[in-house]
Backbone bond lengths (Angstrom), bond angles and torsions (degrees), N, CA, C in turn:
res aa  C-N    CA-C-N  psi(-1)  N-CA   C-N-CA  omega(-1)  CA-C   N-CA-C  phi
1 M - - - 1.538 - - 1.612 105.89 -
2 E 1.315 110.37 134.49 1.577 112.86 -177.42 1.518 101.65 -92.53
3 H 1.279 114.05 146.21 1.425 123.44 176.43 1.631 109.64 -110.44
4 D 1.290 112.28 140.03 1.388 118.61 174.86 1.537 108.86 -70.44
5 L 1.349 112.53 137.99 1.521 114.87 177.13 1.500 113.43 -72.48
6 C 1.279 119.25 -21.50 1.483 126.13 179.42 1.580 110.49 -98.11
7 E 1.348 117.14 115.21 1.480 118.98 178.67 1.570 110.38 -70.17
8 P 1.340 118.30 140.42 1.454 120.88 176.36 1.601 111.26 -64.27
9 E 1.289 110.66 149.12 1.530 113.97 174.02 1.585 114.33 -69.44
10 P 1.329 115.20 128.71 1.460 112.92 -172.87 1.534 112.37 -63.07
11 Q 1.281 111.34 150.69 1.510 113.71 -179.40 1.474 111.73 -70.37
12 G 1.429 114.71 148.19 1.456 121.02 177.83 1.563 113.20 82.91
13 R 1.275 119.15 0.10 1.502 119.79 -173.75 1.692 100.62 -85.29
14 A 1.340 114.83 123.67 1.390 118.46 -177.61 1.493 109.49 -87.66
15 E 1.316 123.04 135.70 1.444 129.76 177.39 1.500 109.07 -80.94
16 N 1.276 117.17 138.01 1.383 125.94 -177.39 1.679 106.25 -91.64
17 P 1.160 115.44 103.74 1.516 118.97 -174.17 1.605 111.02 -64.98
18 T 1.337 113.87 -29.61 1.474 115.33 178.85 1.465 116.25 -83.59
19 S 1.348 118.34 -4.22 1.472 117.72 -178.20 1.565 111.43 -78.00
20 E 1.262 111.33 144.15 1.590 113.21 178.88 1.570 107.84 -81.82
21 P 1.345 105.27 150.28 1.461 111.85 178.42 1.572 113.35 -63.66
22 T 1.238 113.22 146.94 1.489 115.21 -178.72 1.563 110.18 -74.59
23 K 1.337 114.72 129.19 1.476 120.25 178.74 1.583 109.26 -84.83
24 S 1.302 112.40 135.62 1.360 121.83 177.50 1.549 112.93 -68.98
25 I 1.349 116.94 131.36 1.419 118.00 -172.47 1.531 111.96 -77.80
26 E 1.370 118.34 -10.06 1.405 125.88 172.35 1.526 114.88 -85.77
27 T 1.393 118.20 -12.28 1.423 119.33 177.96 1.512 116.63 -62.47
28 N 1.372 117.24 128.16 1.522 121.12 178.76 1.483 110.99 50.50
29 K 1.412 116.98 39.35 1.442 119.01 174.68 1.595 105.43 -96.59
30 T 1.323 110.98 128.37 1.471 119.77 -175.89 1.498 104.73 -81.74
31 L 1.333 114.48 148.72 1.516 121.69 -178.10 1.548 108.40 -80.56
32 V 1.193 113.85 138.10 1.539 122.60 -176.52 1.605 105.62 -86.98
33 Q 1.302 113.29 122.59 1.470 123.12 -177.82 1.543 106.80 -102.14
34 V 1.232 111.30 121.77 1.609 117.04 171.31 1.446 112.75 -97.54
35 K 1.352 109.49 118.12 1.460 116.46 175.41 1.457 113.14 -106.70
36 K 1.292 111.55 145.53 1.500 120.22 -172.02 1.573 105.31 -80.12
37 K 1.336 117.67 129.46 1.434 124.50 -178.35 1.420 103.62 -69.38
38 P 1.363 123.28 131.57 1.389 125.68 172.34 1.533 113.67 -70.08
39 I 1.243 120.79 139.99 1.431 124.70 -175.10 1.619 105.04 -87.16
40 D 1.311 108.21 130.82 1.550 112.34 171.50 1.485 112.20 -85.58
41 C 1.314 115.68 99.77 1.410 125.32 -168.42 1.596 108.89 -73.37
42 S 1.333 116.84 -22.78 1.566 120.52 -176.51 1.495 107.34 -63.02
43 Q 1.321 120.91 -31.77 1.534 120.36 -175.01 1.485 112.87 -75.21
44 Y 1.409 116.44 -6.02 1.452 120.81 -176.20 1.520 112.63 -108.70
45 C 1.405 117.31 7.64 1.412 122.28 -176.73 1.515 107.98 -56.61
46 A 1.244 124.58 -44.12 1.527 125.64 179.72 1.438 116.46 -65.54
47 H 1.369 111.81 -32.22 1.482 118.29 177.43 1.490 110.12 -68.23
48 F 1.305 122.29 -27.45 1.499 123.15 -176.62 1.535 108.31 -112.77
49 L 1.369 113.53 33.47 1.483 116.04 176.23 1.377 123.36 63.29
50 G 1.318 119.38 28.14 1.392 129.37 -175.34 1.470 117.35 60.83
51 V 1.271 119.40 36.46 1.447 124.97 179.10 1.581 107.66 -74.78
52 P 1.277 120.80 164.70 1.551 121.25 176.86 1.476 112.00 -59.82
53 I 1.274 119.64 151.95 1.507 128.18 179.88 1.516 107.12 -62.79
54 E 1.318 124.69 -31.62 1.415 123.15 177.34 1.445 111.31 -60.69
55 K 1.401 112.41 -45.56 1.521 118.33 179.98 1.564 112.71 -61.55
56 I 1.267 114.34 -37.90 1.428 116.70 177.46 1.518 114.23 -70.62
57 K 1.329 121.35 -37.68 1.370 127.73 170.25 1.522 108.74 -51.51
58 A 1.345 114.82 -56.97 1.488 116.62 -177.35 1.483 113.95 -63.09
59 T 1.285 115.97 -27.32 1.503 118.18 174.11 1.481 112.50 -64.39
60 F 1.342 116.63 -46.91 1.590 124.81 178.59 1.541 105.98 -61.18
61 Q 1.261 116.06 -44.83 1.576 117.17 179.74 1.534 111.37 -59.53
62 A 1.278 112.83 -44.04 1.480 117.92 -171.90 1.527 111.01 -72.73
63 T 1.383 118.46 -28.75 1.449 126.53 -173.03 1.462 113.31 -114.15
64 S 1.247 116.32 16.38 1.624 120.61 -175.11 1.498 109.33 -62.56
65 T 1.302 119.61 -30.29 1.423 125.04 -170.77 1.608 108.62 -87.48
66 T 1.229 118.74 -7.22 1.568 121.33 -172.66 1.365 110.78 -116.44
67 Q 1.421 124.14 11.94 1.442 125.85 174.39 1.523 111.56 -87.69
68 F 1.356 116.90 72.65 1.307 124.06 -178.83 1.573 118.55 -69.61
69 A 1.404 111.82 -35.60 1.425 118.02 -175.21 1.523 108.90 -96.35
70 T 1.293 114.83 157.64 1.516 120.14 -179.23 1.562 109.01 -98.95
71 N 1.278 115.03 -75.68 1.486 115.67 178.93 1.549 107.31 -159.66
72 V 1.402 111.36 168.84 1.501 111.80 -179.95 1.470 108.18 -121.10
73 M 1.372 117.79 22.65 1.439 121.40 175.32 1.481 114.78 -54.63
74 A 1.265 122.01 132.33 1.352 125.11 175.29 1.540 114.32 -104.44
75 G 1.295 117.04 150.94 1.490 122.91 -178.05 1.564 110.86 -78.69
76 N 1.306 113.07 -152.21 1.430 116.75 177.99 1.439 114.20 -70.79
77 K 1.421 117.07 -25.18 1.455 119.76 176.18 1.532 106.96 -111.76
78 I 1.319 112.31 119.38 1.531 114.62 -175.68 1.642 105.10 -91.55
79 L 1.254 114.38 116.70 1.402 119.37 -175.57 1.490 109.54 -111.12
80 Q 1.371 118.31 140.34 1.452 126.16 -178.23 1.539 107.61 -78.98
81 T 1.288 113.72 138.59 1.495 120.68 173.72 1.466 109.89 -105.15
82 I 1.361 111.65 142.86 1.443 126.80 177.51 1.472 111.62 -84.93
83 K 1.341 117.31 -56.01 1.473 123.29 -178.48 1.519 107.36 -105.57
84 S 1.254 112.61 148.63 1.528 116.80 173.63 1.573 112.23 -67.18
85 P 1.407 106.24 131.12 1.534 110.35 178.25 1.579 115.25 -73.38
86 W 1.381 109.44 -12.09 1.487 109.56 177.78 1.592 106.95 -135.00
87 P 1.323 115.37 77.12 1.483 116.87 -173.37 1.608 110.40 -65.83
88 A 1.337 118.00 -19.24 1.489 116.81 176.15 1.532 115.51 -59.60
89 N 1.342 113.42 -23.45 1.479 118.29 -176.88 1.508 107.03 -85.94
90 N 1.330 125.41 -8.35 1.449 127.47 -177.87 1.585 115.85 -98.26
91 V 1.318 119.08 9.67 1.402 121.31 -171.82 1.596 105.99 -129.30
92 L 1.379 110.57 148.66 1.429 119.34 174.19 1.483 108.29 -66.83
93 R 1.380 115.44 149.51 1.451 120.51 178.90 1.556 108.35 -111.91
94 C 1.370 117.78 138.12 1.555 114.89 176.64 1.447 106.00 -100.76
95 N 1.410 123.05 -8.39 1.491 118.80 171.24 1.415 115.56 66.57
96 E 1.242 121.37 34.06 1.440 123.22 177.65 1.534 110.34 -160.52
97 P 1.301 120.79 150.84 1.542 123.60 172.12 1.518 107.54 -66.47
98 V 1.268 112.52 144.90 1.469 124.31 -179.82 1.508 113.81 -124.53
99 A 1.419 117.93 117.83 1.370 120.86 176.62 1.499 114.31 -90.01
100 T 1.358 119.38 140.99 1.423 123.95 178.18 1.583 113.97 -125.43
101 D 1.291 117.02 153.00 1.409 119.90 -179.31 1.558 104.52 -156.20
102 T 1.327 113.73 159.48 1.459 120.41 178.53 1.555 111.45 -107.62
103 V 1.285 115.52 135.43 1.601 117.87 179.87 1.570 103.54 -117.99
104 K 1.404 115.71 134.13 1.368 119.04 177.72 1.561 108.12 -111.46
105 A 1.331 113.20 149.87 1.432 120.54 -174.91 1.648 108.40 -123.92
106 Q 1.213 117.85 156.10 1.513 123.68 -172.10 1.593 107.03 -81.48
107 V 1.339 116.75 -30.89 1.511 121.98 -175.02 1.515 108.35 -121.03
108 P 1.274 115.44 145.00 1.544 118.57 173.62 1.590 112.13 -62.65
109 A 1.319 115.00 145.17 1.396 119.51 -177.33 1.512 111.19 -71.56
110 V 1.334 120.09 147.99 1.448 118.11 179.36 1.525 113.34 -71.74
111 D 1.218 115.02 144.82 1.518 125.95 176.81 1.436 109.44 87.03
112 N 1.352 125.56 -50.65 1.434 122.38 -172.62 1.561 113.57 -113.55
113 G 1.363 115.79 -9.37 1.423 117.27 175.06 1.504 117.49 74.41
114 S 1.301 118.67 18.89 1.492 119.90 -179.00 1.526 107.18 -69.66
115 T 1.277 120.69 146.83 1.445 128.25 174.44 1.545 111.49 -114.95
116 M 1.374 114.88 -3.16 1.473 116.59 173.33 1.471 109.76 -141.16
117 A 1.334 114.23 172.31 1.468 117.82 173.42 1.543 107.22 -141.50
118 Q 1.275 111.59 140.32 1.518 119.68 177.59 1.553 108.87 -100.10
119 L 1.228 118.10 120.69 1.464 127.17 177.63 1.531 111.73 -94.49
120 F 1.339 115.94 138.99 1.461 121.55 173.33 1.536 102.11 -131.47
121 I 1.333 117.05 124.08 1.347 123.58 178.42 1.494 114.49 -126.17
122 G 1.254 122.79 130.75 1.446 126.81 179.44 1.487 112.48 -71.96
123 R 1.261 118.24 129.35 1.467 122.18 -175.90 1.501 113.79 -72.09
124 K 1.300 118.93 -31.40 1.463 124.25 170.00 1.463 119.81 -95.65
125 S 1.206 115.00 -38.52 1.530 120.37 -174.84 1.494 113.19 -90.10
126 L 1.368 120.03 -24.31 1.435 129.11 -170.06 1.436 119.68 60.69
127 V 1.339 115.07 19.98 1.472 128.70 172.66 1.528 106.38 -58.03
128 S 1.345 121.24 122.24 1.371 124.27 -178.90 1.517 117.03 -122.59
129 D 1.441 116.20 131.04 1.443 120.09 -173.79 1.489 104.88 -132.30
130 A 1.347 114.30 144.73 1.472 120.00 -178.55 1.566 107.21 -131.45
131 Y 1.320 115.81 134.46 1.536 123.55 -176.87 1.507 105.52 -129.81
132 G 1.352 115.10 126.34 1.357 123.95 172.54 1.587 116.47 -66.18
133 V 1.264 118.26 131.39 1.487 125.83 -179.09 1.577 111.41 -133.02
134 K 1.244 112.21 155.65 1.447 118.45 -179.05 1.560 111.75 -111.53
135 T 1.357 112.93 -31.93 1.519 119.58 178.15 1.471 107.92 -132.91
136 D 1.426 112.06 165.60 1.506 116.41 179.12 1.515 109.84 -69.87
137 A 1.392 114.83 -26.01 1.501 112.93 -175.10 1.500 113.18 -69.25
138 A 1.438 117.95 -10.19 1.498 121.34 -178.02 1.520 111.59 -81.03
139 F 1.478 115.33 0.92 1.411 116.56 -174.46 1.528 108.91 -59.61
140 V 1.407 117.10 -39.93 1.407 120.94 -175.51 1.550 108.69 -61.24
141 N 1.199 118.75 -41.39 1.555 121.03 177.97 1.377 112.24 -60.26
142 T 1.361 120.07 -42.37 1.461 121.68 -179.58 1.709 110.97 -70.63
143 L 1.282 109.74 -31.07 1.444 114.93 175.68 1.601 112.52 -62.74
144 E 1.413 110.20 -43.41 1.486 115.04 179.14 1.466 110.21 -68.24
145 D 1.361 118.77 -40.40 1.384 126.56 177.76 1.568 110.71 -56.80
146 N 1.341 114.93 -46.07 1.399 113.42 -176.65 1.494 112.86 -73.52
147 M 1.314 119.43 -31.39 1.442 122.94 166.90 1.431 116.91 -57.87
148 H 1.343 116.79 -41.92 1.424 127.70 -178.96 1.621 104.61 -60.15
149 Q 1.317 114.33 -44.92 1.506 124.62 -166.92 1.454 106.66 -80.83
150 R 1.315 122.90 -54.70 1.411 124.96 -171.86 1.600 118.43 -105.01
151 G 1.376 113.19 -16.52 1.416 120.08 -176.87 1.463 112.52 107.84
152 A 1.342 120.11 157.69 1.448 123.61 -174.65 1.550 106.34 -74.41
153 M 1.419 115.32 134.78 1.417 116.38 -176.50 1.533 109.58 -84.48
154 D 1.290 113.26 167.95 1.518 119.98 173.42 1.481 112.51 -67.72
155 K 1.276 112.61 -47.73 1.501 118.55 -177.84 1.612 107.75 -146.89
156 L 1.434 114.07 140.60 1.399 121.29 174.51 1.495 113.56 -96.75
157 I 1.305 117.11 122.41 1.427 120.97 -178.01 1.492 111.46 -107.03
158 S 1.295 119.90 127.11 1.427 123.12 -175.56 1.501 109.83 -138.78
159 D 1.386 115.59 -178.17 1.385 118.27 176.98 1.578 113.62 -103.68
160 G 1.331 114.34 11.26 1.446 122.24 175.90 1.562 113.37 85.00
161 A 1.356 119.92 22.90 1.338 120.78 178.44 1.552 108.94 -65.39
162 Q 1.416 116.75 156.71 1.395 120.04 -167.10 1.512 105.97 -67.50
163 A 1.329 124.86 -40.81 1.362 125.88 -178.81 1.530 112.22 -61.59
164 E 1.365 116.95 -32.29 1.398 120.00 -176.11 1.674 112.69 -80.51
165 L 1.420 109.45 -13.84 1.438 114.70 -179.29 1.496 109.91 -113.60
166 S 1.395 114.77 20.65 1.499 115.36 -178.77 1.516 112.78 -72.89
167 D 1.299 116.37 163.59 1.450 120.79 177.08 1.521 109.48 -64.21
168 R 1.266 124.44 -34.03 1.376 121.59 179.01 1.627 115.74 -67.94
169 A 1.364 108.52 -36.77 1.421 116.23 175.08 1.506 113.39 -63.76
170 K 1.351 114.14 -46.59 1.448 121.50 175.59 1.519 111.52 -59.10
171 D 1.290 116.65 -40.71 1.533 115.65 -179.29 1.531 111.83 -62.11
172 V 1.496 115.43 -38.09 1.430 113.17 174.41 1.446 116.68 -64.58
173 L 1.363 115.83 -42.08 1.467 120.82 -178.24 1.573 111.70 -66.10
174 R 1.352 111.80 -34.97 1.443 116.16 177.75 1.506 115.54 -70.74
175 S 1.416 116.78 -38.26 1.433 117.58 -179.73 1.479 111.44 -69.90
176 L 1.353 121.60 -21.41 1.433 126.07 -175.81 1.512 110.93 -105.82
177 C 1.334 121.83 11.18 1.396 129.40 -179.29 1.490 110.85 49.03
178 V 1.434 117.12 54.44 1.314 125.26 179.14 1.508 112.01 -111.49
179 D 1.397 118.26 120.54 1.382 121.79 178.51 1.465 112.27 -71.41
180 D 1.456 116.54 157.49 1.437 119.08 176.18 1.558 108.54 -136.45
181 W 1.318 108.81 154.23 1.398 120.02 -176.02 1.519 108.76 -149.34
182 H 1.320 121.56 136.04 1.493 122.03 177.40 1.614 107.91 -137.09
183 S 1.319 112.65 154.10 1.406 121.76 -171.64 1.516 111.69 -69.29
184 E 1.217 119.87 165.82 1.456 122.28 172.33 1.473 115.04 -65.65
185 A 1.214 122.13 155.40 1.552 121.67 176.32 1.487 114.17 -62.89
186 H 1.265 121.24 132.14 1.470 127.41 -171.79 1.539 114.74 65.35
187 Y 1.240 121.48 12.44 1.420 127.96 173.80 1.544 112.67 -120.49
188 Q 1.385 115.14 47.89 1.407 117.62 -175.02 1.663 113.31 -58.53
189 H 1.475 109.37 -28.73 1.421 108.37 178.12 1.508 118.18 -54.54
190 Q 1.337 119.00 -13.31 1.443 120.24 -175.72 1.590 107.49 -76.99
191 N 1.337 115.20 -10.42 1.469 118.14 174.16 1.482 111.56 -81.83
192 F 1.357 116.65 121.43 1.476 119.98 -179.85 1.481 118.65 -54.09
193 A 1.345 118.32 -30.93 1.367 127.42 175.54 1.546 114.56 -58.10
194 E 1.266 115.79 -31.97 1.525 117.07 173.53 1.488 114.11 -61.57
195 H 1.425 114.59 -38.18 1.463 116.75 179.97 1.349 112.52 -69.04
196 R 1.381 122.39 -48.35 1.384 123.79 179.43 1.526 116.43 -66.34
197 W 1.317 117.12 -27.14 1.429 126.10 -179.15 1.663 107.28 -63.01
198 R 1.170 114.62 -31.98 1.526 121.76 -179.21 1.469 106.55 -61.49
199 H 1.267 121.14 -50.25 1.429 123.01 -178.11 1.524 112.92 -67.84
200 I 1.303 112.55 -42.49 1.608 118.25 178.66 1.520 107.81 -62.41
201 K 1.392 118.96 -45.65 1.413 114.63 -178.11 1.487 113.97 -65.16
202 K 1.235 120.55 -36.89 1.467 124.46 177.67 1.499 111.56 -56.34
203 N 1.424 114.91 -46.06 1.445 120.97 175.55 1.433 114.99 -64.86
204 V 1.330 118.08 -38.68 1.502 121.73 173.63 1.547 110.22 -56.19
205 E 1.263 110.98 -54.74 1.556 116.19 -171.30 1.560 106.75 -63.28
206 W 1.366 120.16 -41.55 1.387 122.52 -178.64 1.451 109.08 -61.23
207 L 1.362 120.32 -43.84 1.372 123.98 -178.95 1.560 119.48 -63.80
208 M 1.338 107.38 -46.01 1.570 113.06 171.86 1.452 113.34 -64.49
209 N 1.199 120.36 -34.85 1.421 123.93 -177.40 1.559 109.20 -72.16
210 L 1.264 117.64 -40.70 1.509 121.51 179.07 1.376 112.23 -69.61
211 Q 1.399 124.30 -40.57 1.365 126.98 -178.70 1.632 111.16 -91.10
212 K 1.356 118.05 -4.11 1.393 123.91 179.51 1.545 111.73 52.94
213 C 1.405 109.74 49.91 1.510 119.65 179.56 1.477 111.06 -73.87
214 P 1.343 124.07 150.42 1.445 125.37 170.13 1.470 109.19 -74.83
215 P 1.330 119.79 158.07 1.447 124.92 -166.64 1.537 110.00 -70.81
216 E 1.335 118.05 -27.76 1.516 117.80 -178.40 1.508 111.89 -64.08
217 V 1.262 124.37 -5.83 1.510 121.93 -175.24 1.558 108.29 -104.17
218 W 1.393 114.54 15.79 1.467 119.55 178.50 1.509 111.77 -53.45
219 L 1.262 123.73 -43.07 1.521 123.25 -176.74 1.522 104.49 -69.29
220 L 1.280 128.49 -43.25 1.462 128.55 -177.15 1.562 104.09 -64.03
221 A 1.286 119.14 -42.01 1.443 119.94 -178.98 1.497 111.22 -63.44
222 L 1.366 113.94 -40.36 1.458 120.66 -176.63 1.478 107.91 -66.32
223 Q 1.257 117.81 -45.22 1.599 118.12 -175.74 1.453 108.70 -69.34
224 Y 1.394 118.95 -35.59 1.448 126.13 174.18 1.520 109.96 -55.02
225 V 1.338 115.94 -51.32 1.438 120.49 -174.17 1.569 109.63 -66.44
226 C 1.381 116.11 -36.15 1.457 115.23 -178.64 1.603 110.84 -68.53
227 G 1.411 108.29 -37.23 1.570 109.87 176.98 1.548 112.85 -62.37
228 V 1.284 116.63 -40.71 1.506 117.88 -179.68 1.549 108.18 -72.28
229 M 1.259 126.43 -40.58 1.339 124.44 177.96 1.556 113.29 -64.37
230 N 1.359 115.81 -32.12 1.438 120.18 176.50 1.543 110.42 -62.11
231 H 1.317 114.24 -25.71 1.491 120.98 -172.96 1.467 110.93 -101.11
232 T 1.369 122.37 -1.99 1.373 125.71 -175.15 1.516 111.44 -103.13
233 A 1.262 115.44 139.10 1.491 126.82 -177.76 1.516 108.64 -61.62
234 E 1.306 118.01 132.58 1.475 118.96 173.46 1.468 111.10 -115.90
235 K 1.301 116.72 144.57 1.541 120.89 -175.30 1.525 108.19 -69.61
236 S 1.302 116.67 -38.73 1.372 122.86 -179.67 1.545 116.54 -63.99
237 L 1.306 114.36 -19.87 1.470 124.07 175.71 1.494 112.97 -101.25
238 G 1.232 119.68 21.31 1.526 123.79 -178.80 1.483 109.43 70.58
239 N 1.314 118.70 38.61 1.641 124.43 176.82 1.479 104.82 60.62
240 R 1.344 119.95 40.91 1.515 119.62 171.37 1.425 107.03 -122.91
241 P 1.396 117.30 151.94 1.441 123.09 177.13 1.519 110.15 -69.59
242 P 1.381 116.90 150.83 1.429 122.54 -177.95 1.565 109.94 -61.85
243 L 1.280 123.61 -36.44 1.372 123.99 -177.89 1.567 111.99 -70.79
244 Q 1.377 116.36 -27.87 1.473 120.22 173.01 1.550 109.15 -67.67
245 I 1.250 120.08 -39.52 1.394 123.16 179.37 1.554 108.22 -64.46
246 L 1.358 120.28 -44.77 1.374 126.09 -168.53 1.588 104.07 -71.78
247 E 1.383 114.27 -52.65 1.534 116.05 -170.32 1.475 113.04 -93.42
248 G 1.369 120.93 -9.33 1.398 119.69 176.04 1.537 118.46 79.14
249 H 1.221 119.84 5.95 1.525 122.40 178.80 1.531 111.58 -132.59
250 T 1.360 117.74 167.91 1.462 122.39 -178.62 1.534 112.33 -67.08
251 I 1.170 121.20 133.50 1.422 131.23 -170.21 1.592 107.80 -90.91
252 D 1.250 121.57 126.62 1.559 126.07 175.13 1.540 105.25 -82.07
253 I 1.299 120.10 127.32 1.441 124.65 173.06 1.494 116.33 -112.73
254 S 1.434 114.22 29.90 1.392 116.91 -177.13 1.511 110.43 -71.68
255 V 1.301 116.32 -32.02 1.508 120.81 -174.86 1.661 111.22 -64.77
256 L 1.317 112.75 -18.18 1.470 120.05 -175.01 1.507 110.26 -83.47
257 L 1.302 121.07 -19.77 1.472 121.63 -158.65 1.510 117.07 -98.41
258 D 1.416 112.92 -16.02 1.486 117.99 -178.16 1.483 117.48 -84.73
259 F 1.274 116.58 -38.43 1.477 120.47 -172.26 1.488 109.49 -131.98
260 L 1.266 119.99 156.09 1.468 126.29 167.44 1.511 113.26 -110.40
261 F 1.378 117.90 152.34 1.363 121.45 177.82 1.559 112.39 -50.57
262 W 1.308 113.27 137.29 1.545 123.37 179.37 1.561 112.18 64.18
263 D 1.375 117.26 17.69 1.494 115.84 165.25 1.483 111.48 -65.58
264 I 1.381 115.06 138.87 1.415 124.46 175.23 1.487 108.57 -72.65
265 V 1.426 115.56 120.75 1.471 115.67 -179.90 1.593 105.46 -130.17
266 Y 1.336 113.66 174.18 1.360 123.98 171.05 1.467 113.29 -129.95
267 V 1.363 116.97 133.77 1.519 120.64 -179.82 1.553 106.90 -131.42
268 S 1.323 114.53 163.87 1.395 122.58 -176.20 1.527 111.04 -70.33
269 R 1.328 121.03 141.36 1.485 123.34 173.59 1.341 111.13 -85.00
270 V 1.357 114.76 137.15 1.493 119.88 174.19 1.494 109.94 -85.43
271 D 1.305 120.00 174.71 1.328 127.00 179.50 1.596 112.57 -51.94
272 E 1.245 122.84 124.33 1.365 122.92 172.39 1.593 112.69 -137.68
273 K 1.306 116.23 -178.71 1.490 119.58 -177.20 1.521 112.50 -55.52
274 E 1.346 115.75 -40.11 1.449 114.50 -177.56 1.454 113.97 -110.55
275 H 1.321 117.08 15.33 1.458 119.33 176.13 1.555 109.05 -149.11
276 H 1.444 110.42 118.79 1.368 118.08 177.18 1.535 115.85 -125.42
277 G 1.300 110.36 18.19 1.552 116.65 177.87 1.489 110.20 93.17
278 Q 1.425 122.84 2.95 1.343 120.54 -175.92 1.606 108.97 -83.81
279 I 1.338 114.81 160.01 1.435 119.68 175.66 1.423 108.21 -70.83
280 G 1.429 120.04 134.37 1.479 121.46 178.93 1.517 112.82 85.32
281 S 1.276 115.27 18.34 1.547 114.91 176.58 1.630 109.94 -69.33
282 K 1.243 109.75 156.17 1.440 114.91 -172.27 1.519 111.25 -75.33
283 K 1.410 120.56 -18.93 1.425 121.45 176.58 1.628 105.95 -114.99
284 S 1.312 113.20 149.53 1.408 116.06 179.93 1.511 114.67 -66.80
285 S 1.217 122.90 161.40 1.421 128.24 -179.27 1.540 111.32 -76.20
286 L 1.319 115.68 -11.65 1.430 123.08 -176.78 1.589 109.87 -115.30
287 V 1.226 118.54 139.88 1.417 129.30 170.34 1.526 116.20 -99.33
288 R 1.303 118.69 125.12 1.421 121.98 175.79 1.561 109.92 -88.18
289 G 1.287 121.78 140.53 1.408 129.36 173.20 1.497 115.94 -170.02
290 Q 1.374 111.41 -169.68 1.472 115.67 178.11 1.520 112.72 -118.95
291 M 1.256 119.88 139.92 1.430 126.41 170.70 1.555 109.16 -69.30
292 V 1.343 109.27 119.21 1.549 115.25 -172.36 1.537 111.43 -125.20
293 G 1.304 121.30 14.77 1.372 125.02 177.50 1.450 121.95 149.82
294 F 1.288 121.93 -172.98 1.361 127.94 -172.58 1.578 111.89 -107.12
295 A 1.294 119.51 125.12 1.485 121.62 177.30 1.541 108.13 -86.11
296 W 1.252 121.91 83.66 1.443 128.68 -175.03 1.571 112.43 -63.16
297 N 1.257 112.94 -34.68 1.469 115.22 -176.44 1.578 113.33 -110.48
298 V 1.270 115.53 22.00 1.453 117.85 179.85 1.589 107.73 -127.39
299 G 1.253 119.94 128.77 1.434 126.09 169.30 1.587 109.88 64.85
300 H 1.337 118.43 -151.86 1.558 119.86 -175.87 1.440 111.12 -82.54
301 G 1.281 121.72 -169.35 1.365 125.79 -177.69 1.480 124.27 -68.24
302 L 1.431 109.54 -12.09 1.532 118.22 -178.68 1.472 107.72 -118.79
303 T 1.366 117.30 57.07 1.466 120.08 178.47 1.534 107.74 -116.11
304 Y 1.367 117.72 139.39 1.478 121.31 -168.28 1.543 108.62 -121.09
305 K 1.276 113.36 164.75 1.472 118.66 166.69 1.476 111.11 -98.32
306 V 1.287 116.52 137.80 1.479 123.10 -177.36 1.572 107.25 -128.08
307 L 1.319 114.28 125.46 1.560 118.62 176.84 1.603 103.24 -94.57
308 T 1.244 114.23 112.72 1.426 117.59 -175.98 1.604 114.07 -73.98
309 D 1.226 119.93 146.83 1.528 120.16 -175.83 1.524 113.09 -75.04
310 D 1.401 116.34 -27.50 1.476 119.24 -171.26 1.527 109.75 -85.38
311 T 1.365 116.85 -37.12 1.419 121.28 -174.20 1.553 115.18 -105.58
312 Q 1.269 115.44 -21.89 1.474 125.94 -175.00 1.484 110.39 61.89
313 K 1.338 118.50 33.44 1.440 125.78 176.71 1.576 110.30 -112.04
314 I 1.282 114.28 159.34 1.435 117.34 179.60 1.470 110.45 -99.43
315 I 1.414 114.05 133.46 1.412 120.11 172.36 1.422 107.38 -125.88
316 C 1.366 116.62 161.64 1.423 123.60 -174.69 1.491 111.94 -113.90
317 R 1.310 116.59 118.93 1.494 119.51 -173.70 1.545 108.32 -136.42
318 S 1.356 111.63 143.16 1.476 118.86 174.59 1.551 109.98 -102.24
319 R 1.235 124.16 -12.64 1.464 128.51 177.31 1.585 110.09 -108.71
320 L 1.313 115.94 104.32 1.502 120.69 -177.76 1.495 109.77 -126.98
321 R 1.292 114.58 144.38 1.490 115.14 172.48 1.561 104.74 -121.26
322 L 1.268 110.42 131.84 1.488 119.25 -176.75 1.543 105.70 -76.45
323 A 1.382 111.99 138.49 1.538 118.29 -177.54 1.600 101.37 -72.36
324 S 1.393 108.87 -178.10 1.429 118.92 -173.28 1.527 108.23 -70.14
325 D 1.286 112.51 162.56 1.543 119.56 -178.92 1.487 107.43 -61.51
326 A 1.482 117.88 -35.58 1.460 115.54 -177.52 1.506 112.80 -63.99
327 E 1.343 116.91 -36.19 1.514 121.94 179.87 1.472 110.13 -68.59
328 N 1.407 120.71 -37.75 1.342 126.74 -173.35 1.576 113.79 -97.98
329 K 1.327 116.44 19.45 1.456 119.48 -179.05 1.567 108.80 -69.46
330 V 1.361 113.17 127.48 1.452 118.27 178.71 1.525 108.10 -120.05
331 E 1.290 114.68 132.35 1.414 117.50 178.61 1.625 109.44 -107.71
332 E 1.353 113.16 106.71 1.413 117.33 -173.88 1.460 111.66 -76.70
333 A 1.327 117.71 130.76 1.373 122.00 -178.89 1.578 113.36 -70.22
């Protein structure tokens, strides 16, 4: 039942004919204009090593949108702070909008059991990252991971999913002064991540078909493809790799050149229950597996992920031996 916003006048209430009509408080009300107070640059000469005032003015104009903090002046009682009052100043910035989207799979991913992946794609640099998730609530964790890895974005672009608009996600964005934008309902194509995902998906399908990979390695293949695409020159970027656009320096591609995804490799076995390096151990000193990606945050720059045959777990190794050509024979369609 719909209710009228105006309550009816109670029965029996007598009107006072002599009372004056109530004046609206909005009548003839002038608009309040807020003017930005000019900054007296002369008082900051010593703060900028005595440079000319014109240079200080140019500095304030160029950095006016990045002055997130106010001051750290203490009163009569100097109190210690546990958390930073301006967390936005403590994080790296990627200086671009970032689009995000959720990808669902039919089978759980090997090793960690993820059934979905959260994509983050730079709007200007095209840098793509994929994180495995099991529930929608894990979106905030992937958001924080991406900010930690690439830097806090200027704006988060999404399709308006419930997890992406949750109070916890808004708290993270609010604390780091990150704007947010989501597409109109039933217009998901407005999300830039949808466009880039089409290219990523084609590459993942091509790779898995070429190497005849089982479906449960979809997440590893997705992360591998994102890593390769981040290092590959794009025509729309002036024939420069996305990571070079984002980080501003020449990218090393050595890690891409030694092995292919799903190559059969051998690595040394670490100490186990049935192997301690003795002669005649029950298990071989080598472990057979497949190369399934790059270990960006483990070891030196040429460290890889290996999915072992016996445990179906991922280990990170920098010393790999490629199996024989007969084992790694690939028939391209």
